[in-house]
C-alpha positions as CSV (number, residue, x, y, z in Angstrom):
1,M,12.3,4.2,25.2
2,G,13.4,7.1,27.4
3,R,13.5,9.8,24.8
4,T,11.2,11.9,22.7
5,T,12.9,11.5,19.3
6,V,12.2,8.3,17.4
7,E,15.3,7.1,15.5
8,V,14.5,5.3,12.2
9,G,16.5,3.2,9.8
10,V,15.2,2.9,6.3
11,V,15.9,0.1,3.9
12,G,15.2,0.8,0.3
13,T,15.6,3.8,-2.0
14,G,12.8,3.3,-4.6
15,W,9.3,3.9,-3.1
16,A,11.1,4.9,0.1
17,A,12.8,7.8,-1.6
18,E,9.6,8.9,-3.3
19,V,7.2,8.6,-0.4
20,L,8.6,7.3,2.9
21,L,11.7,9.4,3.4
22,P,9.9,12.7,2.5
23,A,7.1,11.7,5.0
24,L,9.6,10.9,7.7
25,R,11.5,14.1,7.1
26,D,8.3,16.1,7.7
27,T,7.4,14.2,10.9
28,P,8.2,16.0,14.2
29,D,10.5,14.3,16.6
30,V,11.6,11.7,14.1
31,E,15.2,11.3,12.9
32,V,16.2,9.0,10.1
33,V,19.7,7.9,11.3
34,A,20.6,5.6,8.4
35,V,19.5,4.5,4.9
36,C,20.4,1.3,3.2
37,S,20.2,0.0,-0.4
38,A,21.6,-3.0,-2.2
39,R,23.6,-0.5,-4.2
40,L,25.7,1.8,-1.9
41,E,25.6,4.7,-4.4
42,R,21.8,4.7,-4.2
43,A,22.0,4.9,-0.4
44,E,24.5,7.7,-0.6
45,Q,22.4,9.7,-3.0
46,A,19.3,9.3,-0.7
47,A,21.4,10.2,2.3
48,E,22.6,13.4,0.7
49,R,19.2,14.3,-0.6
50,F,17.5,13.9,2.8
51,G,20.3,14.9,5.2
52,I,20.9,11.4,6.6
53,G,24.2,10.7,8.4
54,I,24.8,7.1,7.5
55,A,24.5,5.3,4.1
56,L,24.8,1.5,4.0
57,D,24.5,-1.5,1.7
58,D,24.2,-4.1,4.5
59,V,20.8,-4.5,6.2
60,G,22.5,-6.2,9.2
61,E,24.6,-3.1,9.8
62,L,21.5,-0.9,9.8
63,I,19.7,-3.2,12.3
64,G,22.8,-3.2,14.4
65,L,22.6,0.6,14.9
66,A,19.6,-0.2,17.1
67,P,17.1,2.3,15.7
68,D,13.7,2.4,17.4
69,L,12.0,1.6,14.1
70,V,13.2,-0.2,11.0
71,C,11.3,0.7,7.8
72,I,11.7,-1.9,5.0
73,A,10.6,-0.8,1.5
74,T,12.3,-3.2,-0.8
75,P,11.2,-5.7,-3.5
76,P,8.8,-8.3,-2.1
77,A,11.2,-11.2,-2.4
78,T,13.4,-9.7,0.2
79,H,10.7,-8.7,2.7
80,H,10.5,-11.8,4.9
81,E,14.2,-12.3,5.5
82,M,14.9,-8.7,6.3
83,A,11.9,-8.2,8.5
84,L,12.6,-11.4,10.4
85,A,16.2,-10.2,11.1
86,A,14.8,-6.9,12.4
87,V,12.3,-8.6,14.6
88,E,14.8,-11.1,16.0
89,A,17.0,-8.2,17.0
90,G,14.0,-6.6,18.8
91,R,13.3,-3.8,16.4
92,N,9.9,-2.3,15.7
93,V,9.1,-2.8,12.0
94,F,7.3,-1.0,9.2
95,L,7.2,-3.3,6.2
96,T,5.8,-2.9,2.7
97,K,3.5,-5.7,1.7
98,P,3.5,-8.7,1.6
99,L,5.0,-10.2,4.8
100,G,6.3,-13.2,2.9
101,A,5.9,-15.7,0.1
102,T,3.3,-17.8,2.0
103,T,0.8,-17.5,4.8
104,A,3.1,-19.7,6.9
105,E,5.9,-17.1,6.5
106,A,3.6,-14.3,7.4
107,R,2.4,-16.0,10.5
108,K,5.9,-16.8,11.6
109,L,6.9,-13.1,11.4
110,R,3.7,-12.0,13.1
111,D,4.0,-14.5,15.9
112,L,7.6,-13.6,16.7
113,A,6.8,-9.9,16.7
114,H,4.0,-10.6,19.2
115,E,6.4,-12.7,21.4
116,R,8.8,-9.8,21.5
117,G,6.1,-7.2,22.2
118,L,7.0,-5.2,19.1
119,T,5.1,-2.5,17.2
120,T,4.5,-3.7,13.6
121,A,3.0,-1.8,10.7
122,I,2.5,-2.3,6.9
123,D,2.1,0.2,4.1
124,L,-1.7,0.2,3.8
125,G,-1.8,4.0,4.2
126,G,-5.3,4.3,2.7
127,R,-6.7,3.8,6.2
128,Y,-5.7,7.4,6.9
129,L,-7.6,9.0,3.9
130,P,-10.2,11.4,5.2
131,V,-13.0,10.0,3.0
132,F,-12.4,6.5,4.2
133,R,-12.3,7.5,7.9
134,Y,-15.6,9.4,7.3
135,I,-17.2,6.4,5.6
136,R,-16.1,4.1,8.5
137,D,-17.8,6.4,11.0
138,L,-20.9,6.7,9.0
139,V,-21.2,2.9,8.9
140,A,-20.6,2.7,12.6
141,Q,-23.2,5.4,13.3
142,G,-25.8,3.3,11.4
143,H,-26.2,5.3,8.2
144,L,-26.6,2.1,6.2
145,G,-28.6,0.1,8.7
146,E,-27.9,-3.6,8.2
147,L,-25.1,-3.9,5.7
148,R,-26.1,-6.0,2.6
149,L,-23.8,-5.5,-0.3
150,V,-20.4,-3.9,-1.1
151,S,-18.9,-3.6,-4.5
152,C,-15.4,-2.1,-5.2
153,T,-13.6,-1.8,-8.5
154,R,-10.3,-0.3,-9.6
155,Y,-9.5,-0.4,-13.3
156,A,-6.3,1.2,-14.6
157,G,-3.7,0.8,-17.4
158,A,-0.4,1.3,-15.6
159,S,1.1,-1.9,-16.9
160,L,0.4,-0.8,-20.5
161,T,2.5,2.3,-20.1
162,P,6.2,1.9,-21.1
163,G,7.4,4.5,-18.6
164,T,5.7,3.1,-15.5
165,V,8.0,3.0,-12.5
166,V,9.2,-0.5,-11.9
167,H,8.2,-1.4,-8.4
168,Y,4.6,-2.6,-9.2
169,A,3.1,-2.6,-12.6
170,N,6.4,-3.5,-14.4
171,W,7.0,-6.7,-12.4
172,A,6.9,-9.3,-15.1
173,S,7.3,-12.4,-13.1
174,R,4.8,-14.0,-10.8
175,E,7.6,-15.5,-8.8
176,P,8.9,-14.3,-6.5
177,H,5.9,-12.3,-5.3
178,G,5.1,-10.2,-8.4
179,G,1.7,-9.4,-9.7
180,L,-1.4,-7.4,-8.8
181,L,-2.8,-9.9,-6.3
182,R,0.2,-9.8,-4.0
183,T,0.7,-6.0,-4.1
184,S,-1.8,-3.3,-5.1
185,F,-4.9,-5.6,-4.6
186,H,-4.1,-5.8,-0.9
187,H,-5.1,-2.1,-0.6
188,L,-8.6,-2.9,-1.8
189,V,-9.1,-6.0,0.4
190,D,-7.8,-4.2,3.5
191,R,-10.0,-1.3,2.8
192,M,-13.1,-3.5,2.8
193,R,-12.0,-5.0,6.2
194,F,-11.2,-1.6,7.6
195,L,-14.5,0.0,6.6
196,F,-17.0,-2.9,7.0
197,G,-15.6,-5.5,9.2
198,E,-13.9,-8.8,8.8
199,I,-14.3,-10.9,5.7
200,D,-15.6,-14.4,6.3
201,T,-16.0,-16.5,3.2
202,V,-14.0,-15.6,0.0
203,S,-13.0,-17.0,-3.3
204,G,-11.6,-15.5,-6.5
205,V,-9.6,-15.8,-9.7
206,A,-6.5,-14.0,-11.0
207,T,-5.1,-14.0,-14.5
208,T,-2.6,-12.4,-16.8
209,L,-4.4,-10.4,-19.5
210,V,-1.3,-8.9,-21.1
211,K,1.3,-11.5,-22.0
212,E,3.9,-9.0,-23.4
213,K,4.5,-5.8,-21.5
214,P,5.9,-2.7,-23.2
215,V,9.1,-1.4,-21.5
216,L,11.6,1.3,-22.2
217,G,15.1,0.0,-23.0
218,E,18.4,1.8,-22.7
219,E,19.1,5.1,-24.3
220,H,21.1,5.0,-27.6
221,T,22.5,7.5,-30.0
222,S,20.4,8.0,-33.1
223,T,21.6,5.9,-36.1
224,Y,21.1,8.9,-38.3
225,G,24.1,10.6,-36.7
226,L,22.2,13.2,-34.8
227,D,23.3,14.4,-31.3
228,E,19.9,13.4,-29.8
229,T,19.2,10.1,-28.0
230,A,16.1,7.9,-28.1
231,R,14.7,5.2,-25.8
232,I,14.3,1.8,-27.4
233,L,10.8,0.5,-27.0
234,R,10.7,-3.2,-26.4
235,T,8.5,-5.9,-24.8
236,E,9.2,-8.5,-22.2
237,P,7.1,-11.6,-21.4
238,V,4.8,-11.4,-18.5
239,D,3.4,-14.2,-16.3
240,A,2.5,-12.1,-13.2
241,D,-1.3,-11.7,-12.7
242,D,-2.6,-8.3,-13.8
243,A,-6.3,-8.8,-13.1
244,V,-8.2,-10.1,-10.1
245,L,-11.9,-10.8,-9.3
246,L,-12.8,-11.7,-5.7
247,Q,-16.2,-12.4,-4.2
248,G,-17.3,-13.4,-0.7
249,S,-19.1,-12.3,2.4
250,F,-18.5,-10.4,5.6
251,V,-19.0,-11.8,9.0
252,G,-22.7,-11.1,9.4
253,G,-23.6,-12.2,5.9
254,A,-23.3,-9.1,3.7
255,L,-22.0,-9.8,0.2
256,L,-18.7,-8.5,-1.2
257,S,-17.3,-8.1,-4.7
258,I,-13.9,-6.7,-5.6
259,G,-12.5,-6.4,-9.2
260,S,-9.2,-4.8,-10.2
261,T,-6.8,-4.7,-13.1
262,W,-3.9,-2.5,-14.1
263,A,-3.9,-3.8,-17.7
264,V,-6.8,-2.1,-19.5
265,P,-6.8,1.0,-21.6
266,N,-9.1,3.9,-20.6
267,G,-9.5,2.5,-17.1
268,S,-12.3,4.1,-15.1
269,G,-10.3,4.4,-11.9
270,E,-11.7,3.4,-8.5
271,R,-15.3,3.2,-7.4
272,M,-17.2,1.8,-4.4
273,E,-20.9,1.2,-3.9
274,V,-22.3,0.2,-0.5
275,Y,-25.9,-0.8,0.2
276,G,-27.7,-1.5,3.4
277,S,-31.2,-1.8,4.8
278,A,-31.4,2.0,5.6
279,G,-29.3,3.7,3.0
280,A,-26.5,3.7,0.5
281,L,-23.0,5.2,0.0
282,V,-21.2,5.6,-3.3
283,L,-17.7,6.8,-3.7
284,D,-17.3,7.7,-7.4
285,N,-14.1,7.6,-9.5
286,A,-13.5,11.3,-9.0
287,G,-13.3,10.7,-5.2
288,V,-16.6,12.3,-4.4
289,L,-18.8,10.7,-1.8
290,H,-22.5,10.4,-2.2
291,G,-25.1,9.1,0.3
292,A,-28.8,8.4,0.4
293,L,-31.4,7.2,2.9
294,A,-33.6,4.3,1.8
295,G,-35.9,5.5,-1.0
296,G,-34.2,8.9,-1.3
297,P,-31.9,10.4,-3.9
298,L,-28.1,10.2,-3.8
299,E,-26.6,13.5,-2.5
300,V,-23.0,14.7,-2.2
301,L,-21.7,14.2,1.3
302,A,-18.8,16.6,2.0
303,V,-16.1,15.2,4.3
304,P,-16.0,17.3,7.5
305,D,-12.8,19.2,8.1
306,T,-12.3,17.2,11.3
307,Y,-11.1,14.3,9.1
308,A,-8.3,16.3,7.5
309,L,-4.8,14.8,7.3
310,A,-2.4,15.8,10.0
311,T,0.0,16.7,7.2
312,P,-2.3,18.2,4.6
313,P,-1.2,18.9,1.0
314,P,-0.8,22.5,-0.1
315,E,-3.8,22.2,-2.4
316,P,-6.9,20.0,-2.6
317,M,-6.2,16.5,-3.9
318,T,-8.4,13.5,-4.7
319,P,-8.2,10.3,-2.8
320,A,-6.5,8.7,-5.8
321,E,-3.8,11.4,-5.8
322,L,-3.2,11.0,-2.1
323,L,-3.1,7.2,-2.2
324,Y,-1.4,6.5,-5.6
325,G,-0.1,9.8,-6.9
326,R,1.6,13.0,-6.0
327,G,0.0,13.4,-2.6
328,R,1.4,10.1,-1.1
329,R,4.0,11.9,1.0
330,H,1.2,13.8,2.8
331,L,-0.8,10.7,3.4
332,Y,2.1,8.8,4.7
333,G,3.3,11.8,6.7
334,T,0.0,11.5,8.7
335,Y,0.7,7.7,9.0
336,M,4.3,8.2,10.2
337,R,3.1,10.7,12.9
338,D,0.7,8.1,14.2
339,L,3.3,5.3,14.1
340,A,5.9,7.4,15.8
341,D,3.5,8.2,18.6
342,I,2.9,4.4,19.1
343,V,6.6,3.6,19.1
344,R,7.1,6.3,21.8
345,G,4.5,4.5,23.9
346,G,1.4,6.5,23.0
347,E,-2.0,5.1,22.1
348,G,-2.1,6.3,18.5
349,T,-5.3,6.7,16.6
350,G,-6.1,3.0,16.3
351,L,-6.0,3.2,12.5
352,H,-2.6,1.7,11.6
353,P,-2.5,-1.7,10.0
354,T,-0.3,-4.3,11.7
355,F,1.3,-7.7,10.9
356,D,-2.0,-9.2,12.0
357,D,-3.7,-7.5,9.1
358,G,-0.8,-8.7,6.8
359,V,-1.5,-12.3,7.9
360,R,-5.2,-12.0,7.1
361,L,-4.4,-10.6,3.7
362,A,-2.1,-13.5,3.0
363,E,-4.9,-16.0,4.0
364,I,-7.4,-14.3,1.7
365,Q,-4.8,-14.2,-1.1
366,E,-4.3,-17.9,-0.9
367,T,-8.0,-18.6,-1.7
368,V,-7.6,-17.0,-5.2
369,T,-7.1,-19.4,-8.1
370,K,-4.6,-18.5,-10.8
371,I,-6.0,-19.1,-14.3
372,D,-4.6,-18.6,-17.8
373,A,-6.4,-16.0,-19.9
374,R,-7.3,-17.4,-23.4
């Protein structure tokens, strides 16, 4: 590349403005040279907020600026076409999941990027969480012995909350690309592959538990003549899946079970239990890791400081806060440092997920059967 600074073009002003642009701003030797949105005013607002020189509403113009890295964080239906244009132009690409509507689209994008020798990445930032990196090393060091059973669950009520931000839990339509299976569920599946190795056999079901989702409508002036305004609460029909159960096995034979929904009240959050011939690991819904040797009691395992994020938050945060909440900019700040190093020609940490991982997630996704909840 011939220079130290990595020039980045960002497409999208939703999740990108909340997470990606703050992370890139805090990454040394990275400059966001342009931001693009379907609505020019949104791009201009983001450009002013983050000190970006160019605001655009045309993706082709952004790609034509020849940035070293194009980051695409737009609604899923637009992913494949935009990423394909960037890859065809020889740009390295960071893309929010999924890679396309089908496995065939995902493979086409992956294969072309390989042919061009490009760096690719997708937004599965959970790989950088300290506790997951620690678990991965414990498994590699033999803490569990022979892996036998992994169970992972994440239960939440985001789609029941009228004020939920639109990009994920408010997507009402299964087509194009809406729903839990094609978005948030990918985090859980990739996590299993990252921690315990490749998934071999797999099957599952997905359904829509909540057929009418509550949403907030437009503000209106009170009919009682007061100066205040109120938000109209309404519902809209939903056909996107909001619950998924998947089961299968890893290469080597260990069993796997994953369950997730964002449509239950009083959801218990995320939990993982892992059992092997020599021990067990349990990550509870508070983000605390416990471990035990065979026959012994579970004890808290503190994550060593050597696993700390490269861009740590100002105060301690749980894994859930770092992955899904207010700490995401810190998690993705660590990710962006790693990705920038790779784009500059460095070796990186070996953690970042690529389009190869996106293809495998698409293959697994296609084994899941959609059913109607009765």
